[in-house]
C-alpha positions in Angstrom: 90.8 198.2 106.7 88.2 196.8 104.7 85.8 194.0 104.5 85.1 192.2 101.1 82.7 189.2 101.5 84.2 186.9 104.2 87.5 188.3 103.9 88.8 191.1 106.3 92.0 192.8 105.6 94.3 195.8 105.2 94.4 197.3 101.8 97.4 198.5 100.6 97.6 201.2 97.6 94.1 200.0 96.7 95.3 196.8 95.1 92.7 193.9 95.4 95.2 191.1 96.1 97.0 192.9 99.0 94.9 191.7 102.0 95.4 190.3 105.5 93.3 187.3 106.1 95.7 185.0 107.7 98.0 185.8 104.8 99.5 188.9 103.5 100.7 189.4 99.9 102.8 192.6 98.8 102.9 193.5 95.3 100.2 192.4 92.5 100.0 188.9 93.5 97.4 186.6 95.1 98.8 184.5 98.0 96.4 181.7 97.3 98.6 181.0 94.2 101.4 179.8 96.0 102.2 176.6 98.2 99.6 176.7 100.8 101.9 175.8 103.8 104.2 178.7 103.0 101.9 181.4 101.8 101.2 183.5 104.9 103.8 186.0 103.5 104.3 186.4 100.0 106.6 189.2 98.4 106.4 189.7 95.0 108.2 192.2 92.8 107.6 190.9 89.2 106.0 194.0 88.0 109.2 196.1 88.8 111.9 193.6 88.0 113.1 190.0 88.9 114.5 190.7 92.4 112.3 190.7 95.6 113.4 191.3 99.3 112.5 191.9 102.7 114.5 194.3 105.1 114.6 194.1 108.8 116.1 197.2 110.5 117.5 197.1 113.8 117.0 200.2 115.8 120.7 200.9 116.7 124.1 199.3 116.1 123.7 197.4 119.3 120.4 196.0 118.3 119.3 192.4 117.0 117.3 191.7 113.8 115.6 188.4 114.3 113.4 185.8 112.7 112.0 183.2 115.1 110.3 179.9 114.6 107.9 178.7 117.2 106.3 175.3 118.1 103.8 177.0 120.3 103.8 179.9 123.1 104.7 177.8 126.2 108.1 178.2 127.6 110.8 177.8 125.1 108.6 176.9 122.4 108.0 180.6 121.3 111.5 180.7 119.7 112.7 177.1 119.3 114.5 178.1 116.0 116.0 181.5 115.4 117.9 183.4 112.7 119.6 186.5 114.5 121.8 189.3 113.2 123.8 191.0 115.8 124.4 194.6 114.8 127.1 195.0 117.5 129.2 192.2 116.5 128.0 191.8 112.9 127.5 188.2 113.6 124.7 186.2 112.0 123.6 183.4 114.4 121.5 180.2 113.5 119.7 178.5 116.5 118.2 175.0 116.4 116.3 173.5 119.3 116.9 176.4 121.6 120.7 176.1 120.9 123.2 178.4 118.9 124.4 176.0 116.3 126.0 178.1 113.9 127.6 181.5 113.7 128.9 183.3 110.7 131.2 186.3 111.8 133.8 188.5 109.8 136.4 185.8 110.4 134.6 182.7 109.5 132.0 180.1 110.1 131.5 178.2 113.5 129.6 174.9 114.1 129.0 174.5 117.6 131.2 177.5 118.4 129.9 181.2 119.0 133.1 183.1 118.1 135.1 181.3 115.3 138.5 182.6 115.0 139.3 180.5 111.6 137.5 180.3 108.2 135.7 177.1 109.5 135.8 175.8 113.1 133.6 172.8 114.2 133.3 172.2 117.9 131.6 169.5 120.0 132.0 167.2 122.9 133.5 163.9 121.9 133.5 162.7 125.4 132.8 158.7 126.0 133.9 157.9 122.4 131.6 160.3 120.7 132.1 161.3 117.1 130.4 164.8 117.2 133.4 166.5 115.5 132.8 164.6 112.4 133.1 166.1 108.9 131.7 163.6 106.5 132.0 163.7 102.4 129.3 161.5 100.8 129.9 159.9 97.4 126.2 159.3 96.4 126.6 156.8 93.5 125.6 153.3 94.1 128.7 151.5 92.4 132.4 151.3 93.8 135.1 151.1 91.2 139.0 151.1 91.9 140.6 154.5 92.5 137.2 156.5 92.6 137.3 159.5 94.8 135.1 159.9 97.6 136.1 163.1 98.9 139.0 165.6 98.6 140.6 168.7 100.4 142.7 170.9 98.4 145.1 173.6 99.4 144.9 176.3 96.8 146.9 179.5 96.1 145.8 182.5 94.2 149.4 183.8 93.8 150.1 185.2 90.2 153.0 183.2 89.4 152.0 179.6 91.1 148.1 179.7 91.1 146.5 176.4 91.7 146.5 173.4 94.0 149.8 172.9 96.1 148.7 170.1 98.0 145.5 167.6 98.7 144.3 165.1 100.8 142.1 162.6 98.9 139.8 159.6 100.0 139.5 156.9 97.4 138.4 153.4 96.9 141.3 151.0 96.1 139.1 147.9 94.8 135.7 147.0 93.8 134.7 146.0 97.5 135.0 149.5 98.6 138.1 149.3 100.7 139.6 152.7 101.1 142.6 154.7 100.9 143.6 158.1 102.3 146.2 159.8 100.0 148.3 162.8 100.2 149.6 164.6 97.4 151.9 167.6 96.8 153.1 169.3 93.6 153.6 172.6 91.8 150.5 174.7 91.6 148.3 174.3 88.5 149.8 170.7 87.9 
């Protein structure tokens, strides 16, 4: 450790910008040069190439690697948000407001479910008329014209002889007033 003026820090490889004074910068960069609400840890690799990274190593195949987001230190405030990698199951978990809200495993992505068995699973309690299992497609333009697509789900195959879309479900406006249609289409892939 060393002291320089009012700064106290840990010096790494003698570089003058690598210090710990509420901020830590790695590489030949000054943390003060970056956005002040997000410069407590800056990793810079511009001298050695375009890429930079951080690696978190769990101690065993049954360990967890974690990044926690805290509102404070009392009760559940210390880890109200989390990104967790479970090395035992190879799941990536995202926690929001102390609840596991998303899981990515080798099978798929689960929203509201901790062990998805399909490429995408959405799970929520829709009791009492709730709309918690809603998947929304948003068309962001501000005008409505007839036959304007507002969302589309396609069923695509990569087969070498018939590659392309075999079927689709399409939401579209049918007039200038924004009244909508739900359309289903089938056909030969690639058409």
